[in-house]
DRENPA-3360 file (N, C-alpha, C; in nm, 2 decimals, always signed):
BEGIN
1 = MEAVILAG = -2.63/-7.69/-2.50/-2.75/-7.73/-2.53/-2.79/-7.69/-2.64 ~ -2.86/-7.81/-2.73/-2.89/-7.78/-2.85/-3.06/-7.81/-2.85 ~ -3.15/-7.70/-2.94/-3.26/-7.76/-2.96/-3.34/-7.77/-3.12 ~ -3.44/-7.79/-3.14/-3.48/-7.75/-3.23/-3.66/-7.72/-3.25 ~ -3.68/-7.66/-3.32/-3.80/-7.60/-3.33/-3.90/-7.65/-3.46 ~ -4.00/-7.65/-3.46/-4.12/-7.75/-3.54/-4.17/-7.59/-3.64 ~ -4.13/-7.51/-3.70/-4.18/-7.45/-3.71/-4.22/-7.45/-3.89 ~ -4.28/-7.60/-3.93/-4.30/-7.56/-4.07/-4.48/-7.61/-4.12;
9 = GLGQRLRP = -4.55/-7.54/-4.04/-4.70/-7.58/-4.04/-4.74/-7.52/-4.07 ~ -4.85/-7.62/-4.16/-4.93/-7.42/-4.23/-5.01/-7.34/-4.17 ~ -5.03/-7.38/-4.02/-5.15/-7.31/-3.94/-5.28/-7.27/-3.99 ~ -5.35/-7.38/-4.08/-5.48/-7.42/-4.10/-5.62/-7.33/-4.00 ~ -5.57/-7.36/-3.91/-5.72/-7.31/-3.80/-5.68/-7.22/-3.77 ~ -5.57/-7.11/-3.83/-5.57/-7.00/-3.76/-5.57/-6.92/-3.89 ~ -5.64/-6.94/-3.97/-5.65/-6.83/-4.08/-5.74/-6.77/-4.03 ~ -5.78/-6.63/-4.09/-5.64/-6.52/-4.18/-5.55/-6.53/-4.12;
17 = FTEVLPKP = -5.51/-6.51/-3.99/-5.38/-6.49/-3.94/-5.27/-6.52/-4.03 ~ -5.27/-6.64/-4.07/-5.14/-6.74/-4.09/-5.16/-6.73/-4.26 ~ -5.23/-6.64/-4.32/-5.25/-6.64/-4.48/-5.10/-6.51/-4.52 ~ -5.06/-6.45/-4.42/-4.97/-6.37/-4.41/-4.84/-6.37/-4.32 ~ -4.84/-6.46/-4.21/-4.68/-6.47/-4.13/-4.72/-6.66/-4.12 ~ -4.59/-6.71/-4.06/-4.62/-6.81/-4.04/-4.63/-6.82/-3.87 ~ -4.76/-6.93/-3.89/-4.79/-6.92/-3.78/-4.69/-6.87/-3.62 ~ -4.56/-6.93/-3.63/-4.45/-6.90/-3.52/-4.41/-6.77/-3.53;
25 = LLPLGDRS = -4.49/-6.67/-3.60/-4.43/-6.54/-3.56/-4.55/-6.48/-3.60 ~ -4.66/-6.50/-3.55/-4.79/-6.43/-3.47/-4.73/-6.39/-3.35 ~ -4.77/-6.22/-3.36/-4.71/-6.15/-3.26/-4.81/-6.22/-3.08 ~ -4.69/-6.17/-3.02/-4.75/-6.20/-2.85/-4.67/-6.09/-2.77 ~ -4.77/-6.00/-2.71/-4.69/-5.88/-2.61/-4.61/-5.81/-2.75 ~ -4.48/-5.80/-2.71/-4.36/-5.69/-2.79/-4.27/-5.79/-2.85 ~ -4.31/-5.93/-2.89/-4.26/-6.06/-2.95/-4.34/-6.14/-3.00 ~ -4.25/-6.24/-3.11/-4.36/-6.32/-3.15/-4.36/-6.43/-3.09;
33 = ILEHQIVG = -4.41/-6.59/-3.13/-4.41/-6.69/-3.06/-4.31/-6.71/-3.02 ~ -4.25/-6.72/-3.16/-4.10/-6.79/-3.19/-3.99/-6.70/-3.11 ~ -4.00/-6.61/-3.09/-3.93/-6.49/-3.00/-3.90/-6.58/-2.88 ~ -4.00/-6.58/-2.84/-4.06/-6.59/-2.73/-4.04/-6.75/-2.67 ~ -3.98/-6.89/-2.74/-3.92/-6.98/-2.71/-3.79/-7.00/-2.71 ~ -3.75/-6.83/-2.85/-3.56/-6.88/-2.89/-3.49/-6.83/-2.70 ~ -3.57/-6.66/-2.66/-3.50/-6.63/-2.55/-3.57/-6.73/-2.45 ~ -3.64/-6.80/-2.39/-3.63/-6.86/-2.29/-3.55/-7.02/-2.31;
41 = LREAGATN = -3.49/-7.05/-2.43/-3.39/-7.18/-2.45/-3.27/-7.08/-2.43 ~ -3.27/-6.96/-2.47/-3.12/-6.92/-2.44/-3.09/-6.90/-2.33 ~ -3.15/-6.83/-2.19/-3.20/-6.80/-2.07/-3.18/-6.96/-2.05 ~ -3.20/-7.08/-2.07/-3.18/-7.23/-2.03/-3.01/-7.26/-2.02 ~ -2.96/-7.19/-2.17/-2.81/-7.17/-2.20/-2.81/-7.28/-2.33 ~ -2.93/-7.28/-2.37/-2.89/-7.31/-2.53/-2.81/-7.22/-2.65 ~ -2.71/-7.26/-2.73/-2.63/-7.20/-2.82/-2.67/-7.22/-2.95 ~ -2.71/-7.34/-2.99/-2.76/-7.35/-3.11/-2.90/-7.35/-3.15;
49 = VYLATNYL = -3.01/-7.37/-3.22/-3.12/-7.38/-3.26/-3.17/-7.39/-3.39 ~ -3.21/-7.49/-3.38/-3.25/-7.53/-3.54/-3.41/-7.50/-3.57 ~ -3.41/-7.44/-3.70/-3.53/-7.44/-3.72/-3.61/-7.52/-3.80 ~ -3.71/-7.59/-3.80/-3.73/-7.68/-3.91/-3.84/-7.61/-3.98 ~ -3.84/-7.59/-4.11/-3.93/-7.43/-4.17/-3.99/-7.57/-4.29 ~ -4.08/-7.47/-4.33/-4.17/-7.54/-4.45/-4.24/-7.42/-4.50 ~ -4.34/-7.42/-4.47/-4.43/-7.29/-4.52/-4.41/-7.12/-4.49 ~ -4.35/-7.06/-4.60/-4.31/-6.94/-4.54/-4.19/-6.96/-4.49;
57 = SHIIEAYL = -4.11/-7.01/-4.53/-3.95/-6.99/-4.47/-3.91/-6.91/-4.45 ~ -3.91/-6.88/-4.61/-3.82/-6.73/-4.63/-3.84/-6.62/-4.55 ~ -3.97/-6.61/-4.49/-3.97/-6.44/-4.37/-3.92/-6.56/-4.26 ~ -3.92/-6.65/-4.23/-3.89/-6.69/-4.06/-3.77/-6.65/-4.12 ~ -3.65/-6.68/-4.18/-3.54/-6.64/-4.22/-3.50/-6.51/-4.24 ~ -3.58/-6.41/-4.33/-3.53/-6.32/-4.30/-3.58/-6.26/-4.15 ~ -3.67/-6.27/-4.06/-3.72/-6.24/-3.92/-3.60/-6.29/-3.87 ~ -3.57/-6.40/-3.83/-3.46/-6.45/-3.72/-3.31/-6.37/-3.73;
65 = GDGSRFGL = -3.25/-6.40/-3.91/-3.13/-6.37/-3.95/-3.06/-6.51/-3.87 ~ -2.93/-6.45/-3.81/-2.83/-6.55/-3.77/-2.86/-6.61/-3.63 ~ -2.92/-6.53/-3.57/-2.96/-6.59/-3.42/-2.90/-6.45/-3.37 ~ -2.81/-6.35/-3.40/-2.67/-6.32/-3.33/-2.77/-6.18/-3.23 ~ -2.89/-6.15/-3.25/-2.94/-6.06/-3.23/-3.03/-6.12/-3.11 ~ -3.00/-6.27/-3.08/-3.11/-6.31/-2.92/-2.97/-6.37/-2.85 ~ -2.86/-6.37/-2.90/-2.76/-6.45/-2.80/-2.73/-6.54/-2.87 ~ -2.74/-6.62/-3.00/-2.72/-6.74/-2.97/-2.73/-6.75/-3.15;
73 = NVHISKEA = -2.72/-6.89/-3.20/-2.67/-6.93/-3.36/-2.83/-7.02/-3.39 ~ -2.93/-6.93/-3.51/-3.01/-7.02/-3.54/-2.99/-7.09/-3.71 ~ -3.02/-7.21/-3.68/-2.96/-7.23/-3.79/-3.16/-7.25/-3.90 ~ -3.12/-7.28/-4.02/-3.25/-7.33/-4.05/-3.25/-7.40/-4.14 ~ -3.38/-7.52/-4.13/-3.32/-7.66/-4.21/-3.46/-7.64/-4.28 ~ -3.46/-7.65/-4.38/-3.61/-7.65/-4.48/-3.62/-7.79/-4.54 ~ -3.75/-7.82/-4.56/-3.80/-7.92/-4.60/-3.84/-7.89/-4.76 ~ -3.76/-8.01/-4.85/-3.79/-8.05/-4.95/-3.98/-8.04/-5.00;
81 = EPLGTAGP = -4.05/-8.10/-4.88/-4.14/-8.18/-4.91/-4.19/-8.22/-4.79 ~ -4.33/-8.17/-4.66/-4.35/-8.20/-4.59/-4.33/-8.31/-4.47 ~ -4.25/-8.35/-4.41/-4.20/-8.48/-4.33/-4.28/-8.51/-4.21 ~ -4.37/-8.45/-4.16/-4.43/-8.47/-4.04/-4.36/-8.41/-3.93 ~ -4.35/-8.42/-3.79/-4.33/-8.30/-3.71/-4.19/-8.45/-3.63 ~ -4.15/-8.52/-3.66/-4.01/-8.65/-3.62/-3.99/-8.66/-3.78 ~ -4.01/-8.66/-3.87/-3.94/-8.68/-4.02/-3.81/-8.54/-4.03 ~ -3.87/-8.44/-3.99/-3.76/-8.26/-3.99/-3.61/-8.34/-3.86;
89 = IKLLQSKL = -3.65/-8.41/-3.76/-3.53/-8.43/-3.68/-3.46/-8.54/-3.76 ~ -3.50/-8.60/-3.83/-3.39/-8.66/-3.87/-3.31/-8.61/-4.00 ~ -3.39/-8.54/-4.06/-3.28/-8.46/-4.15/-3.18/-8.38/-4.11 ~ -3.20/-8.32/-3.94/-3.06/-8.30/-3.87/-3.01/-8.41/-3.83 ~ -2.97/-8.50/-3.88/-2.91/-8.58/-3.79/-2.72/-8.53/-3.77 ~ -2.71/-8.54/-3.92/-2.52/-8.52/-3.87/-2.52/-8.35/-3.85 ~ -2.61/-8.27/-3.78/-2.59/-8.21/-3.69/-2.59/-8.23/-3.53 ~ -2.69/-8.32/-3.50/-2.73/-8.32/-3.36/-2.64/-8.44/-3.29;
97 = KAPFLVMN = -2.57/-8.43/-3.29/-2.41/-8.52/-3.20/-2.47/-8.55/-3.06 ~ -2.54/-8.41/-2.99/-2.55/-8.44/-2.84/-2.69/-8.49/-2.81 ~ -2.73/-8.50/-2.69/-2.90/-8.46/-2.67/-2.93/-8.33/-2.67 ~ -3.06/-8.34/-2.73/-3.12/-8.21/-2.76/-3.28/-8.21/-2.75 ~ -3.34/-8.08/-2.75/-3.48/-8.07/-2.72/-3.54/-8.05/-2.81 ~ -3.68/-8.06/-2.82/-3.79/-8.06/-2.96/-3.89/-7.97/-2.88 ~ -3.92/-7.87/-3.03/-4.05/-7.83/-2.89/-4.11/-7.78/-3.06 ~ -4.28/-7.81/-3.03/-4.32/-7.73/-3.15/-4.34/-7.63/-3.18;
105 = GDIVTQLN = -4.43/-7.54/-3.28/-4.35/-7.39/-3.29/-4.46/-7.32/-3.29 ~ -4.55/-7.35/-3.20/-4.69/-7.30/-3.18/-4.73/-7.31/-3.02 ~ -4.63/-7.31/-2.95/-4.59/-7.37/-2.82/-4.59/-7.27/-2.72 ~ -4.66/-7.19/-2.63/-4.61/-7.11/-2.55/-4.65/-7.16/-2.41 ~ -4.50/-7.09/-2.30/-4.51/-7.17/-2.22/-4.41/-7.11/-2.09 ~ -4.41/-7.11/-1.98/-4.32/-7.08/-1.90/-4.24/-7.20/-1.81 ~ -4.22/-7.28/-1.87/-4.11/-7.41/-1.86/-4.02/-7.35/-1.82 ~ -3.91/-7.40/-1.72/-3.79/-7.36/-1.74/-3.71/-7.48/-1.82;
113 = FRTFYDFG = -3.64/-7.44/-1.93/-3.65/-7.57/-2.04/-3.47/-7.65/-1.97 ~ -3.42/-7.57/-1.90/-3.32/-7.66/-1.83/-3.35/-7.74/-1.77 ~ -3.45/-7.76/-1.69/-3.48/-7.82/-1.54/-3.54/-7.97/-1.70 ~ -3.63/-7.92/-1.75/-3.66/-8.03/-1.79/-3.58/-8.06/-1.93 ~ -3.44/-8.03/-1.96/-3.36/-8.07/-2.04/-3.25/-8.17/-1.95 ~ -3.23/-8.10/-1.79/-3.16/-8.20/-1.68/-3.26/-8.30/-1.64 ~ -3.35/-8.31/-1.61/-3.47/-8.45/-1.61/-3.43/-8.54/-1.72 ~ -3.42/-8.47/-1.80/-3.42/-8.57/-2.01/-3.31/-8.65/-1.97;
121 = AAQDSLLT = -3.15/-8.60/-1.93/-3.07/-8.63/-1.92/-3.01/-8.73/-1.81 ~ -3.07/-8.71/-1.73/-3.10/-8.83/-1.56/-3.16/-8.94/-1.61 ~ -3.26/-8.95/-1.76/-3.31/-9.10/-1.74/-3.25/-9.19/-1.84 ~ -3.29/-9.35/-1.81/-3.23/-9.42/-1.86/-3.29/-9.46/-2.02 ~ -3.33/-9.37/-2.11/-3.42/-9.35/-2.18/-3.42/-9.26/-2.30 ~ -3.46/-9.29/-2.47/-3.38/-9.20/-2.57/-3.50/-9.09/-2.55 ~ -3.61/-9.11/-2.49/-3.68/-8.96/-2.53/-3.77/-8.95/-2.40 ~ -3.78/-8.83/-2.38/-3.85/-8.76/-2.24/-3.91/-8.70/-2.32;
129 = VGTKLITT = -4.08/-8.72/-2.31/-4.17/-8.64/-2.36/-4.26/-8.58/-2.21 ~ -4.25/-8.44/-2.27/-4.33/-8.36/-2.17/-4.50/-8.33/-2.19 ~ -4.55/-8.37/-2.06/-4.69/-8.38/-2.03/-4.74/-8.24/-1.98 ~ -4.91/-8.22/-2.06/-4.96/-8.13/-1.96/-5.10/-8.24/-1.92 ~ -5.18/-8.18/-1.78/-5.29/-8.23/-1.73/-5.39/-8.09/-1.80 ~ -5.49/-8.14/-1.89/-5.58/-8.06/-1.94/-5.70/-8.11/-1.89 ~ -5.79/-7.98/-1.84/-5.93/-8.01/-1.79/-6.00/-7.97/-1.94 ~ -6.15/-8.05/-1.94/-6.21/-8.02/-2.05/-6.33/-8.03/-2.03;
137 = PFRFGNVK = -6.40/-7.93/-2.04/-6.56/-7.95/-2.00/-6.65/-8.03/-2.08 ~ -6.77/-8.13/-2.01/-6.83/-8.22/-2.12/-6.95/-8.09/-2.22 ~ -7.00/-8.13/-2.30/-7.14/-8.06/-2.34/-7.25/-8.16/-2.28 ~ -7.26/-8.25/-2.24/-7.38/-8.26/-2.23/-7.41/-8.34/-2.01 ~ -7.49/-8.40/-1.98/-7.47/-8.41/-1.87/-7.50/-8.54/-1.86 ~ -7.41/-8.64/-1.76/-7.41/-8.79/-1.76/-7.50/-8.80/-1.65 ~ -7.57/-8.90/-1.73/-7.67/-9.01/-1.64/-7.64/-9.13/-1.59 ~ -7.64/-9.17/-1.48/-7.62/-9.30/-1.42/-7.82/-9.38/-1.40;
145 = TNGSYIVG = -7.71/-9.47/-1.40/-7.83/-9.57/-1.47/-7.83/-9.71/-1.39 ~ -7.96/-9.77/-1.30/-7.96/-9.93/-1.28/-8.10/-10.00/-1.36 ~ -8.05/-10.04/-1.43/-8.12/-10.12/-1.52/-8.22/-9.99/-1.60 ~ -8.34/-10.02/-1.57/-8.42/-9.93/-1.64/-8.44/-9.76/-1.59 ~ -8.40/-9.77/-1.45/-8.40/-9.63/-1.36/-8.32/-9.56/-1.38 ~ -8.35/-9.42/-1.38/-8.20/-9.34/-1.33/-8.14/-9.31/-1.20 ~ -8.09/-9.39/-1.17/-8.00/-9.31/-1.05/-7.96/-9.15/-1.01 ~ -7.90/-9.12/-1.08/-7.83/-8.95/-1.06/-7.77/-8.90/-1.24;
153 = VEEKPDFT = -7.75/-8.78/-1.19/-7.73/-8.71/-1.31/-7.61/-8.59/-1.29 ~ -7.48/-8.59/-1.34/-7.38/-8.56/-1.34/-7.37/-8.43/-1.47 ~ -7.41/-8.32/-1.39/-7.41/-8.22/-1.50/-7.29/-8.18/-1.58 ~ -7.28/-8.16/-1.71/-7.18/-8.14/-1.75/-7.02/-8.17/-1.67 ~ -7.02/-8.27/-1.69/-6.88/-8.33/-1.59/-6.76/-8.23/-1.65 ~ -6.63/-8.21/-1.56/-6.49/-8.21/-1.66/-6.45/-8.32/-1.63 ~ -6.38/-8.35/-1.77/-6.25/-8.46/-1.78/-6.17/-8.42/-1.76 ~ -6.03/-8.46/-1.72/-5.88/-8.43/-1.69/-5.84/-8.53/-1.79;
161 = LEILAGIY = -5.74/-8.47/-1.88/-5.68/-8.56/-1.96/-5.52/-8.51/-1.96 ~ -5.45/-8.65/-1.97/-5.29/-8.57/-2.02/-5.21/-8.63/-2.09 ~ -5.20/-8.50/-2.19/-5.14/-8.47/-2.32/-5.02/-8.47/-2.36 ~ -5.00/-8.50/-2.46/-4.85/-8.48/-2.55/-4.85/-8.32/-2.53 ~ -4.70/-8.25/-2.45/-4.73/-8.05/-2.47/-4.61/-8.04/-2.56 ~ -4.63/-8.15/-2.66/-4.50/-8.07/-2.79/-4.36/-8.07/-2.71 ~ -4.35/-8.08/-2.68/-4.13/-8.07/-2.58/-4.11/-8.22/-2.55 ~ -3.98/-8.17/-2.60/-3.94/-8.30/-2.62/-3.78/-8.30/-2.54;
169 = YMKPGIMD = -3.76/-8.43/-2.48/-3.59/-8.41/-2.45/-3.55/-8.52/-2.54 ~ -3.45/-8.53/-2.68/-3.41/-8.66/-2.74/-3.26/-8.69/-2.68 ~ -3.22/-8.83/-2.70/-3.10/-8.84/-2.75/-3.06/-8.89/-2.84 ~ -2.91/-8.87/-2.94/-2.94/-8.88/-3.05/-2.95/-9.07/-3.14 ~ -2.95/-9.08/-3.05/-2.97/-9.27/-3.07/-3.14/-9.28/-3.12 ~ -3.21/-9.15/-3.10/-3.32/-9.18/-3.12/-3.32/-9.19/-3.29 ~ -3.25/-9.14/-3.37/-3.27/-9.13/-3.52/-3.25/-9.25/-3.52 ~ -3.24/-9.39/-3.50/-3.25/-9.48/-3.55/-3.38/-9.51/-3.56;
177 = FIPDNTYF = -3.51/-9.48/-3.51/-3.63/-9.52/-3.51/-3.71/-9.43/-3.59 ~ -3.58/-9.35/-3.65/-3.67/-9.22/-3.78/-3.65/-9.23/-3.91 ~ -3.76/-9.31/-3.99/-3.71/-9.38/-4.12/-3.68/-9.22/-4.21 ~ -3.56/-9.21/-4.31/-3.52/-9.15/-4.42/-3.61/-9.07/-4.48 ~ -3.65/-9.00/-4.56/-3.71/-8.90/-4.64/-3.86/-8.96/-4.59 ~ -3.93/-8.96/-4.56/-4.03/-8.99/-4.47/-4.16/-8.92/-4.41 ~ -4.28/-8.94/-4.46/-4.32/-8.82/-4.33/-4.33/-8.91/-4.25 ~ -4.35/-8.84/-4.16/-4.36/-8.94/-3.98/-4.39/-8.87/-3.89;
185 = GIDSLIKT = -4.44/-8.88/-3.80/-4.48/-8.79/-3.70/-4.42/-8.82/-3.58 ~ -4.38/-8.77/-3.43/-4.40/-8.79/-3.35/-4.41/-8.90/-3.24 ~ -4.62/-8.88/-3.26/-4.70/-8.99/-3.23/-4.66/-9.11/-3.29 ~ -4.59/-9.13/-3.45/-4.58/-9.27/-3.50/-4.47/-9.31/-3.42 ~ -4.34/-9.21/-3.39/-4.22/-9.23/-3.31/-4.23/-9.32/-3.23 ~ -4.35/-9.24/-3.09/-4.34/-9.31/-2.97/-4.41/-9.46/-2.99 ~ -4.50/-9.49/-3.07/-4.57/-9.59/-3.11/-4.45/-9.69/-3.16 ~ -4.33/-9.70/-3.26/-4.26/-9.75/-3.25/-4.15/-9.79/-3.17;
193 = LLDRQCKI = -4.15/-9.67/-3.02/-4.03/-9.74/-2.94/-4.14/-9.83/-2.86 ~ -4.26/-9.81/-2.81/-4.33/-9.87/-2.73/-4.41/-10.01/-2.81 ~ -4.34/-9.97/-2.96/-4.35/-10.15/-3.00/-4.26/-10.24/-3.01 ~ -4.13/-10.15/-2.94/-4.03/-10.22/-2.97/-3.98/-10.33/-2.79 ~ -4.05/-10.21/-2.75/-4.07/-10.20/-2.59/-3.89/-10.13/-2.55 ~ -3.93/-10.04/-2.56/-3.80/-9.95/-2.52/-3.86/-9.85/-2.43 ~ -3.77/-9.81/-2.33/-3.83/-9.70/-2.25/-3.86/-9.56/-2.33 ~ -3.95/-9.47/-2.25/-4.01/-9.40/-2.28/-4.02/-9.26/-2.15;
201 = SRFLIEDY = -3.94/-9.17/-2.10/-3.97/-9.10/-2.00/-4.06/-8.99/-1.97 ~ -4.15/-8.95/-1.90/-4.26/-8.83/-1.87/-4.24/-8.76/-1.82 ~ -4.22/-8.64/-1.84/-4.20/-8.48/-1.72/-4.37/-8.39/-1.71 ~ -4.45/-8.44/-1.61/-4.49/-8.35/-1.62/-4.52/-8.18/-1.60 ~ -4.59/-8.12/-1.72/-4.56/-7.93/-1.70/-4.67/-7.95/-1.62 ~ -4.58/-7.82/-1.50/-4.71/-7.77/-1.40/-4.70/-7.65/-1.42 ~ -4.58/-7.56/-1.51/-4.61/-7.39/-1.55/-4.72/-7.39/-1.62 ~ -4.70/-7.27/-1.66/-4.81/-7.25/-1.79/-4.78/-7.26/-1.89;
209 = WLDIGQVE = -4.89/-7.33/-1.99/-4.89/-7.42/-2.11/-4.95/-7.35/-2.22 ~ -4.96/-7.34/-2.31/-5.04/-7.32/-2.43/-5.04/-7.34/-2.55 ~ -5.13/-7.45/-2.62/-5.10/-7.48/-2.78/-5.18/-7.39/-2.84 ~ -5.12/-7.28/-2.90/-5.19/-7.17/-3.00/-5.18/-7.26/-3.11 ~ -5.32/-7.37/-3.14/-5.34/-7.40/-3.20/-5.48/-7.36/-3.30 ~ -5.55/-7.26/-3.28/-5.65/-7.20/-3.28/-5.70/-7.11/-3.27 ~ -5.80/-7.02/-3.34/-5.78/-6.88/-3.30/-5.85/-6.82/-3.15 ~ -5.88/-6.93/-3.12/-5.96/-6.92/-2.94/-5.85/-6.90/-2.86;
217 = DYSKARER = -5.73/-7.02/-2.91/-5.63/-6.98/-2.80/-5.56/-6.91/-2.83 ~ -5.49/-6.85/-2.99/-5.44/-6.75/-2.96/-5.45/-6.61/-2.93 ~ -5.61/-6.63/-2.85/-5.71/-6.50/-2.83/-5.65/-6.51/-2.64 ~ -5.63/-6.62/-2.64/-5.62/-6.64/-2.47/-5.48/-6.60/-2.44 ~ -5.38/-6.65/-2.54/-5.28/-6.60/-2.51/-5.23/-6.46/-2.53 ~ -5.30/-6.39/-2.61/-5.23/-6.24/-2.65/-5.31/-6.13/-2.52 ~ -5.45/-6.22/-2.44/-5.52/-6.16/-2.35/-5.40/-6.16/-2.28 ~ -5.33/-6.27/-2.24/-5.29/-6.32/-2.13/-5.17/-6.21/-2.07;
225 = FQQSA = -5.10/-6.17/-2.22/-4.99/-6.14/-2.26/-4.98/-5.94/-2.23 ~ -5.11/-5.92/-2.26/-5.16/-5.81/-2.27/-5.20/-5.76/-2.08 ~ -5.27/-5.88/-2.06/-5.23/-5.89/-1.90/-5.12/-5.82/-1.83 ~ -5.02/-5.89/-1.86/-4.95/-5.90/-1.79/-4.79/-5.78/-1.83 ~ -4.86/-5.71/-1.92/-4.77/-5.60/-1.97/-4.77/-5.47/-1.92;
% end
């Protein structure tokens, strides 16, 4: 199994933490976010992990080395300029000749990557998207009306949305849908596939999952790992 971790983001919403460290190297317990991901991939059978880097790439390179201390091979693929979330995958076209996983470098999850990989392999689609149900509270009461009369009020209802979880299974043919040397996001890739009536598979993640995109999310993750220590 091979995997790509997208680790080139600026982490602007996590400043001041990311002024010194790239977001994937922020600590969670006794490991960085990136180490948790790499160990999970290794346990699932990954032998090669490609790090798509940009911001503070030299720190990631120095910290991970060749990956031997994690029991697999780590390869750095540095962007000359930002290419979004799908563009860096195209840079690895000559390397990725078999199906592979892709994940954002700011995801913490207990998902079994082997289960996800095997599910994607069984689908008749080039792309399998990991999704997650997220419940978000609404700040206002929802008023129900009939003409000029109020007939009910639902106080601060919760909304449940199914979101992209930042984890994907891709087959090599997906490269045909990603332009060369162009800023191109995975959301744009999904829209392109849908416009061309290509099948996209979906895997609902029921395991623990958290996107550490903001300071409050990072704080939640730190609390969880401190409690489990």
